[in-house]
TIMAR-688470 format. One line per 3 residues: their letters; for each residue x, y, z of N, C-alpha, C. Coordinates in Angstrom, 2 decimals, decimal comma. Layout:
BEGIN
A = X:Y:Z:X:Y:Z:X:Y:Z; ... $
//
This chain:
BEGIN
XXX = 105,22:61,18:100,38:105,07:62,32:100,68:104,19:62,64:101,51; 104,30:62,17:102,92:102,87:62,56:103,47:103,03:64,18:103,88; 101,40:64,46:103,45:101,13:65,63:103,51:99,92:65,93:104,50 $
XXX = 99,98:66,78:105,74:98,77:67,18:106,09:98,08:68,37:105,47; 96,97:68,32:105,15:95,93:69,52:105,31:95,39:70,18:106,15; 95,93:71,56:106,30:95,30:72,19:107,74:94,78:73,38:107,27 $
XXX = 92,86:73,03:107,64:92,08:73,96:107,60:92,18:75,08:108,32; 92,46:76,38:108,47:92,89:77,37:110,04:91,05:77,88:109,97; 90,40:78,14:110,97:88,40:78,62:110,23:88,30:79,12:111,91 $
XXX = 88,94:80,31:112,46:88,64:80,72:113,56:87,09:81,17:113,94; 86,16:81,75:115,20:85,14:81,77:114,86:85,37:83,52:114,99; 86,39:84,43:115,42:85,95:85,97:115,12:86,41:86,12:114,40 $
XXX = 85,91:87,43:113,84:85,83:87,82:112,46:85,56:89,23:112,20; 86,51:90,46:111,88:85,79:91,97:112,20:85,21:92,12:110,97; 86,25:92,16:109,66:85,64:92,66:108,13:84,14:92,01:107,82 $
XXX = 84,06:90,87:107,91:83,24:90,31:107,62:82,64:88,96:108,79; 81,45:89,41:109,28:81,14:89,14:110,66:80,97:87,11:110,68; 81,75:86,52:111,25:81,48:84,52:111,24:81,53:84,58:109,81 $
XXX = 82,48:85,14:109,46:82,79:84,87:107,33:82,90:83,17:107,58; 83,77:82,48:108,39:83,58:81,46:107,77:82,75:79,95:107,59; 81,19:80,65:108,35:80,33:79,68:107,80:79,20:80,41:107,32 $
XXX = 79,41:81,35:106,88:78,94:82,20:106,08:78,62:81,92:104,16; 76,84:82,00:104,26:76,64:81,34:103,18:77,30:81,90:101,86; 77,86:81,54:100,89:78,38:81,98:99,59:77,75:81,42:98,67 $
XXX = 77,03:81,89:98,08:76,05:81,32:96,93:75,68:80,00:97,19; 74,97:79,72:98,44:74,20:78,79:98,51:75,00:77,80:100,31; 75,98:78,13:99,93:77,17:77,26:100,90:77,89:78,01:101,80 $
XXX = 78,18:77,02:102,61:79,09:78,04:103,68:80,65:78,51:103,26; 81,23:79,27:103,35:82,64:79,92:102,56:83,36:79,15:103,06; 83,25:77,93:104,17:84,23:77,19:104,68:84,28:75,82:103,94 $
XXX = 83,21:75,22:103,19:82,62:74,64:102,27:83,59:74,41:100,79; 84,34:75,28:100,48:85,16:75,95:99,29:85,74:75,01:99,26; 86,87:75,40:100,27:88,17:74,41:101,05:88,33:73,62:101,23 $
XXX = 87,23:72,87:101,90:86,89:71,74:102,72:86,61:70,67:100,99; 85,52:71,19:100,13:85,90:70,55:99,20:87,19:69,68:98,29; 87,35:71,31:98,21:88,78:71,36:97,16:90,29:70,45:97,90 $
XXX = 89,88:70,33:99,47:91,30:69,40:100,07:90,45:67,85:100,26; 89,23:67,99:100,26:89,39:66,64:100,05:89,24:65,75:98,54; 88,94:66,23:97,75:89,49:66,18:96,32:91,03:65,87:96,01 $
XXX = 91,53:66,55:96,72:93,08:66,39:96,00:93,70:65,28:96,77; 94,45:64,80:95,63:95,33:63,24:95,90:96,36:63,14:96,51; 96,48:64,50:96,77:98,37:64,54:97,22:98,04:64,75:98,86 $
XXX = 97,02:65,17:99,40:97,15:65,06:100,83:97,09:64,00:101,48; 97,11:63,48:103,02:97,01:62,24:103,48:96,20:62,50:104,50; 96,02:63,45:104,98:95,33:63,75:105,64:94,66:65,05:105,72 $
XXX = 93,25:65,28:105,76:92,86:67,11:106,03:92,14:67,16:107,28; 92,53:68,34:108,35:91,43:68,68:109,47:91,33:69,80:109,62; 90,34:70,42:110,42:90,40:71,59:110,60:90,60:72,01:112,32 $
XXX = 90,84:73,37:111,93:91,51:73,74:113,40:90,58:75,31:113,82; 89,92:74,96:114,91:88,80:76,06:115,40:88,83:76,26:116,91; 88,53:77,01:117,15:87,82:77,12:118,58:86,30:77,07:118,84 $
XXX = 86,11:77,06:117,86:84,32:77,22:117,91:83,54:76,21:117,43; 82,61:75,57:118,12:81,66:74,35:118,00:81,02:74,37:116,82; 80,29:75,52:116,53:79,34:76,08:115,44:80,35:75,25:113,95 $
XXX = 81,73:76,63:114,14:82,45:75,77:112,97:82,44:74,40:112,76; 83,39:74,07:113,90:83,64:72,64:113,84:82,61:71,56:113,10; 81,66:71,46:113,71:79,76:71,12:113,59:80,33:71,44:111,80 $
XXX = 80,01:72,56:111,59:79,77:72,71:109,73:81,18:72,15:109,05; 82,40:71,90:109,85:83,47:71,31:109,08:82,93:69,65:108,90; 82,63:68,82:110,04:82,41:67,39:110,28:81,56:67,57:109,23 $
XXX = 80,31:68,27:108,76:79,37:68,08:107,80:79,86:68,42:105,85; 80,72:68,71:106,12:81,19:68,85:104,75:83,01:67,86:104,57; 83,07:66,79:105,82:83,67:65,53:105,48:85,08:66,21:106,54 $
XXX = 85,59:67,01:106,93:86,48:67,53:107,88:85,96:66,54:108,93; 87,62:66,31:109,56:87,81:65,92:110,74:88,41:67,25:111,63; 88,06:66,75:112,86:88,36:67,82:113,87:88,74:67,18:115,10 $
XXX = 89,70:66,71:115,28:90,55:66,18:116,17:90,92:66,74:117,75; 90,70:67,98:117,32:90,09:69,23:119,05:89,72:70,26:118,15; 89,78:71,33:119,67:89,34:72,66:119,72:90,45:72,99:119,89 $
XXX = 90,52:74,10:119,37:92,38:74,73:119,37:92,01:75,77:120,11; 93,06:75,99:121,30:92,78:76,45:122,80:92,31:78,54:122,10; 91,62:78,88:122,88:91,19:80,02:122,80:92,14:81,59:122,80 $
XXX = 92,90:81,43:123,16:94,53:81,93:123,14:95,14:82,08:121,76; 95,05:81,01:121,41:95,00:80,87:119,71:94,05:81,08:118,48; 93,40:81,94:118,83:92,04:82,18:118,37:91,74:84,16:118,38 $
XXX = 92,89:84,36:118,61:92,72:85,66:118,67:92,88:86,48:117,75; 92,36:87,89:117,38:92,52:88,77:116,21:94,13:88,53:115,81; 94,62:89,00:116,90:96,51:88,59:116,88:96,98:88,09:116,84 $
XXX = 96,31:86,64:116,86:96,99:85,47:116,91:97,83:85,30:115,03; 99,34:85,31:115,32:100,02:84,79:114,03:99,60:83,27:113,57; 99,78:82,87:112,28:99,10:81,67:111,91:100,27:80,56:112,00 $
XXX = 101,34:80,99:112,23:102,45:80,03:112,53:102,55:79,03:114,10; 102,11:79,63:114,92:101,83:78,55:116,57:100,01:78,24:116,30; 99,41:78,31:115,57:98,68:77,56:115,28:98,77:76,15:114,08 $
XXX = 99,35:76,57:113,37:99,74:75,38:112,49:100,84:74,29:113,69; 101,49:74,89:114,17:102,05:74,67:115,11:101,87:73,84:116,42; 100,67:74,28:116,67:99,97:73,20:117,71:99,23:72,30:116,95 $
XXX = 98,78:72,55:115,87:97,86:71,24:115,24:99,44:69,95:114,70; 100,73:70,63:114,50:101,34:69,34:114,30:101,93:68,64:115,65; 102,35:69,47:116,43:102,26:68,80:117,89:101,60:67,78:118,42 $
XXX = 100,08:68,12:118,14:99,12:67,55:118,58:99,04:66,00:117,96; 99,17:66,50:116,69:99,32:65,03:115,40:99,93:64,03:115,70; 101,27:64,74:116,39:102,79:64,35:116,48:102,75:63,40:118,25 $
XXX = 102,28:64,36:118,76:102,07:63,60:120,21:100,66:62,27:120,51; 100,05:62,34:119,00:99,38:61,57:118,62:99,88:60,15:118,21; 100,99:60,17:118,04:101,66:59,12:117,08:101,32:59,62:115,37 $
XXX = 101,04:60,67:114,80:101,13:60,28:113,49:102,03:61,85:113,22; 103,28:61,65:111,99:103,60:62,45:111,33:103,61:62,54:110,26; 104,24:64,05:109,86:103,68:64,16:108,13:105,34:65,06:107,97 $
XXX = 105,26:65,05:106,65:106,57:65,28:105,83:106,66:66,71:106,07; 105,35:67,55:105,79:104,86:68,65:104,95:103,95:69,13:105,48; 103,41:70,40:105,27:101,55:70,36:105,84:101,66:72,12:104,87 $
XXX = 100,07:71,70:104,60:99,46:71,98:103,40:98,56:73,10:104,13; 98,74:74,64:104,17:97,63:75,56:104,69:96,89:75,47:103,73; 95,54:75,73:104,38:94,75:75,95:103,20:93,61:77,03:104,17 $
XXX = 93,81:78,15:103,26:92,75:79,39:104,12:91,20:79,45:103,74; 90,49:79,36:104,55:88,92:79,64:104,36:88,62:80,72:103,21; 89,48:82,12:103,71:89,25:82,94:103,17:89,42:83,18:101,26 $
XXX = 90,30:81,71:101,31:90,85:81,84:99,51:89,86:80,85:98,97; 88,70:81,16:98,54:87,48:80,35:98,28:87,95:78,90:97,01; 88,58:79,52:96,03:88,99:79,23:94,33:90,02:78,80:94,06 $
XXX = 90,58:78,81:94,84:91,94:77,40:94,55:90,80:76,17:94,16; 92,09:75,63:93,35:91,16:73,83:93,08:91,94:72,54:93,97; 91,47:71,44:93,76:92,30:70,07:94,05:93,64:70,27:93,24 $
XXX = 93,16:70,61:92,07:94,64:70,86:91,50:95,59:71,33:91,44; 95,56:72,63:92,26:96,38:73,62:92,69:97,05:72,91:93,71; 96,30:72,35:94,57:96,79:71,92:96,06:97,89:70,95:95,48 $
XXX = 97,78:70,39:94,05:98,27:69,07:94,38:99,88:69,30:93,30; 99,23:70,39:92,70:100,57:71,04:92,03:101,33:71,77:93,40; 100,98:72,30:93,72:101,86:72,92:94,97:102,69:71,82:95,74 $
XXX = 101,99:70,42:95,88:102,55:69,55:96,44:103,61:68,81:95,59; 103,04:68,62:94,55:104,45:68,16:93,43:105,74:68,70:92,94; 105,24:70,13:93,20:106,56:71,22:93,32:107,39:70,95:94,18 $
XXX = 106,69:71,15:95,66:107,80:70,82:96,88:108,21:69,64:96,59; 107,66:68,38:96,30:108,40:66,81:95,97:109,91:66,88:95,14; 109,41:67,69:94,18:110,02:67,24:92,85:111,23:68,13:93,07 $
XXX = 111,68:69,15:94,10:113,05:70,18:93,84:113,25:70,33:95,43; 114,22:71,21:95,21:114,57:71,17:96,77:114,03:72,18:97,66; 113,54:72,59:97,37:112,59:73,59:98,04:111,94:73,33:99,59 $
XXX = 112,17:74,81:100,29:111,45:74,40:101,72:109,83:74,56:101,59; 110,13:75,59:101,08:108,47:75,63:100,66:107,82:75,59:99,59; 106,68:75,88:99,37:105,74:76,45:97,76:104,69:77,24:98,05 $
XXX = 104,86:78,62:97,59:103,23:79,08:98,04:102,87:79,77:96,61; 101,24:79,67:96,81:100,41:80,21:95,29:101,25:81,68:95,09; 101,46:82,15:93,79:101,93:83,73:93,57:101,17:84,23:92,90 $
XXX = 100,97:85,64:92,34:100,52:86,52:91,51:101,56:87,69:90,40; 101,43:87,37:89,81:101,92:88,55:89,33:101,98:89,96:89,14; 103,10:90,61:89,72:103,16:92,11:90,18:102,81:92,95:88,93 $
XXX = 101,83:93,68:89,14:101,91:94,81:87,91:103,11:95,92:87,88; 103,42:96,25:86,32:104,75:96,73:86,10:104,90:98,07:86,79; 103,97:98,78:87,26:104,01:100,11:87,99:104,07:99,58:89,24 $
XXX = 103,96:98,34:90,06:104,58:97,92:91,19:105,74:97,40:91,35; 106,50:97,06:90,29:107,83:96,56:90,11:108,59:96,69:91,22; 109,02:95,76:91,61:110,34:96,47:92,51:111,24:97,57:91,83 $
XXX = 111,62:97,21:90,67:112,96:98,32:90,05:112,25:99,36:89,84; 110,93:99,63:90,24:109,98:101,01:89,55:109,24:101,74:91,09; 109,28:100,76:92,46:109,05:101,18:93,37:109,96:101,85:94,20 $
XXX = 109,10:102,87:94,70:110,58:104,25:95,60:109,99:103,88:96,84; 110,69:104,25:98,00:110,38:104,52:99,36:111,20:105,81:99,97; 110,09:106,59:100,35:110,73:107,64:101,35:111,24:107,51:102,46 $
XXX = 112,81:108,27:102,44:113,56:108,12:103,71:112,94:109,18:104,82; 113,70:109,17:105,44:113,11:110,55:107,00:113,61:111,88:106,46; 114,65:112,12:105,58:114,86:113,31:104,98:113,59:113,62:104,34 $
XXX = 113,11:112,76:103,34:111,90:113,00:102,11:113,15:112,73:101,08; 113,77:112,05:101,01:114,13:111,69:99,69:114,00:110,30:99,40; 113,93:109,72:97,61:113,35:108,88:97,53:114,41:107,88:97,22 $
XXX = 114,35:106,61:97,18:115,42:105,72:96,76:114,60:104,10:96,07; 114,85:103,85:95,10:114,44:102,43:94,65:114,13:101,87:95,44; 113,32:100,92:95,57:113,08:99,60:96,59:114,07:98,36:96,25 $
XXX = 115,11:98,40:95,36:116,10:97,42:95,01:117,35:97,76:95,24; 117,45:99,36:95,81:118,52:99,81:95,57:119,71:100,39:94,78; 118,89:100,05:93,26:119,86:100,66:92,54:119,50:102,06:92,31 $
XXX = 120,45:102,44:91,60:120,72:104,54:91,28:119,28:104,90:90,46; 119,17:104,02:89,34:118,13:104,67:88,25:117,15:103,45:88,49; 115,96:103,86:88,10:115,03:102,45:87,57:115,22:102,06:85,89 $
XXX = 114,56:101,03:85,92:114,92:100,11:84,63:113,83:101,15:83,78; 114,32:101,65:83,01:114,04:102,66:81,39:112,62:101,86:80,69; 112,56:101,00:80,46:111,36:100,07:79,79:110,95:99,05:80,11 $
XXX = 109,58:99,11:80,28:108,48:98,24:81,06:108,97:96,83:80,14; 109,26:96,57:78,93:109,94:95,30:78,22:110,88:94,89:79,56; 111,83:95,37:80,12:113,08:94,96:80,38:112,77:94,69:81,97 $
XXX = 111,85:95,13:82,53:111,79:94,50:83,68:111,36:92,86:83,98; 111,95:92,39:84,72:111,98:91,19:85,01:111,02:90,75:86,15; 110,29:89,61:85,70:108,70:89,28:86,47:109,07:89,07:87,86 $
XXX = 108,20:90,03:88,41:107,86:89,59:90,00:106,38:89,08:90,19; 106,79:88,72:91,56:105,30:88,25:92,11:104,75:88,65:93,45; 103,85:88,67:93,69:103,29:88,86:95,34:102,84:87,41:95,71 $
XXX = 102,48:87,16:97,02:101,65:86,21:97,40:100,54:86,24:97,54; 99,53:84,93:97,09:98,57:84,90:96,75:97,52:84,37:97,93; 98,29:83,68:98,36:97,31:82,90:99,71:97,07:82,00:99,96 $
XXX = 96,50:81,43:98,28:95,20:80,41:98,77:96,33:79,23:98,92; 97,42:78,67:99,15:98,20:77,28:99,05:99,58:77,75:99,87; 99,64:77,45:100,68:101,36:77,21:101,49:101,69:75,53:101,46 $
XXX = 103,15:74,99:101,21:103,01:73,80:101,24:104,64:74,18:101,88; 104,33:73,59:103,38:105,90:73,55:103,74:106,38:72,81:104,47; 107,98:72,28:104,43:108,45:71,11:105,03:108,17:71,09:106,81 $
XXX = 107,79:70,07:107,18:107,71:69,79:108,62:109,31:70,24:109,53; 109,86:70,30:108,99:111,24:70,58:109,51:111,42:72,39:110,13; 111,10:72,90:108,45:110,99:74,27:108,44:109,94:75,02:109,41 $
XXX = 108,62:74,51:109,69:108,03:74,36:110,18:107,99:74,82:112,14; 108,57:73,79:112,14:109,00:73,44:113,74:110,38:73,82:114,17; 111,61:73,82:113,31:112,53:73,77:113,72:113,04:75,61:113,12 $
XXX = 112,81:75,60:112,30:112,85:77,30:111,91:112,10:78,25:112,25; 110,90:77,84:112,39:109,77:78,52:112,62:109,49:79,56:111,59; 109,22:78,77:110,72:109,16:79,77:109,08:108,00:79,12:108,22 $
XXX = 107,16:79,36:107,27:106,46:78,93:106,57:107,40:79,04:105,24; 108,20:79,73:105,50:109,43:79,86:103,98:110,38:79,29:103,45; 111,03:79,14:104,89:112,62:78,97:104,57:113,36:79,54:104,23 $
XXX = 114,46:79,09:103,45:115,63:79,76:103,09:115,20:79,56:101,20; 114,54:78,41:100,82:114,47:78,24:99,63:112,84:77,78:99,24; 113,04:79,81:98,64:110,36:79,15:98,91:110,71:79,15:96,56 $
XXX = 109,71:78,14:96,45:109,53:78,71:95,28:107,67:78,76:95,07; 107,23:79,16:94,13:105,86:79,75:93,80:105,06:78,99:92,93; 103,92:78,76:92,78:103,13:78,12:91,69:102,29:79,28:91,46 $
XXX = 102,33:80,16:90,25:101,24:81,10:90,11:99,75:80,60:89,44; 99,31:81,59:90,47:97,58:81,17:90,16:96,70:82,47:89,27; 95,72:81,65:88,28:95,54:82,52:87,73:94,33:84,08:88,54 $
XXX = 94,12:85,02:87,73:93,78:85,66:88,85:92,11:86,30:88,83; 91,70:85,36:87,92:89,96:84,87:88,05:90,07:84,24:88,98; 91,04:82,87:89,52:90,88:82,42:89,70:91,13:82,48:91,37 $
XXX = 90,83:83,98:92,16:91,78:84,34:93,07:91,05:85,76:93,56; 90,61:85,04:95,61:90,00:86,30:95,84:90,80:85,98:97,44; 90,88:86,68:97,69:91,21:86,56:99,49:89,91:87,40:100,43 $
XXX = 88,99:86,83:100,82:88,21:87,66:101,42:88,69:88,13:103,32; 88,68:89,27:102,84:88,32:90,01:104,12:87,72:91,15:104,88; 86,91:92,14:103,48:85,91:92,94:103,79:84,81:92,54:103,29 $
XXX = 83,69:93,21:103,49:82,57:92,91:102,25:82,71:93,48:101,05; 83,93:94,23:100,23:84,03:94,30:98,59:84,17:93,27:98,65; 85,52:92,44:99,00:85,80:90,82:99,02:84,66:89,91:98,88 $
XXX = 83,99:89,96:99,64:82,59:89,19:99,65:81,77:89,53:98,56; 81,31:90,58:97,80:81,16:90,55:96,67:81,68:89,77:95,49; 82,85:90,32:95,58:83,63:90,02:94,26:83,83:88,52:94,74 $
XXX = 83,95:87,80:94,97:83,89:86,32:95,88:82,55:85,90:94,96; 81,34:86,76:95,57:80,44:85,81:95,01:80,38:86,11:93,34; 80,56:86,99:92,65:79,95:87,17:91,36:81,58:86,26:90,80 $
XXX = 82,55:86,14:91,39:83,69:84,88:90,63:83,00:83,40:90,62; 82,55:83,28:91,63:81,98:82,10:92,07:80,44:81,82:91,15; 79,74:82,80:91,15:78,70:82,43:90,20:79,23:82,56:88,59 $
XXX = 80,01:82,90:87,84:80,17:82,72:86,77:81,38:81,61:86,58; 81,56:81,63:87,94:82,76:80,03:87,39:81,16:78,49:87,53; 80,05:78,84:87,91:79,51:77,66:87,95:78,44:77,89:86,80 $
X = 78,52:79,15:85,61:77,33:79,36:84,61:78,40:78,68:83,60 $
//
């Protein structure tokens, strides 16, 4: 299976300005994802998608390929990630290179390892899944069997649609939420179904101690703490 590793890193960011190249414990945030991707044994090629020349240069200094600069209309605050990935796939296919799947690796999740990437790719390859994503367990109090929605009239209903909640914590089925470090999706699902997930999604459970998604200064502080602990 040929898998493209794609690292998207635009120049604009509001919560933490210029965060993709801001130093985190001594090196740019982008470097953590670049190093994990390049150490992967299952990625056939790793490229950086950015509209920002300074970020492109930083990526190249850590070994990333930058075969294009992303169009600025695909680097706005409101730009979804799917067209960014599709743009990269089309660019490479127009150049004569085709991949079976794409592995999306966002720099804002700096603690995933090469082994995490390879495990997700292997799970996709040996299964009939359309996609594999990293997950974290949901705490019991947030399990869908205990979560209520409020309707317009003010009445509460369980998110599962059941009449009553499961009474005991021990009876709750495992529930998970997207963690964000790795998305691996088959090419046809991305390009023909316009989806990261498809109809058959599988999850790879990450360790909470290696999971952070940097969006705010508070997230950045937690990332610094986790990276420092990891290096001790």
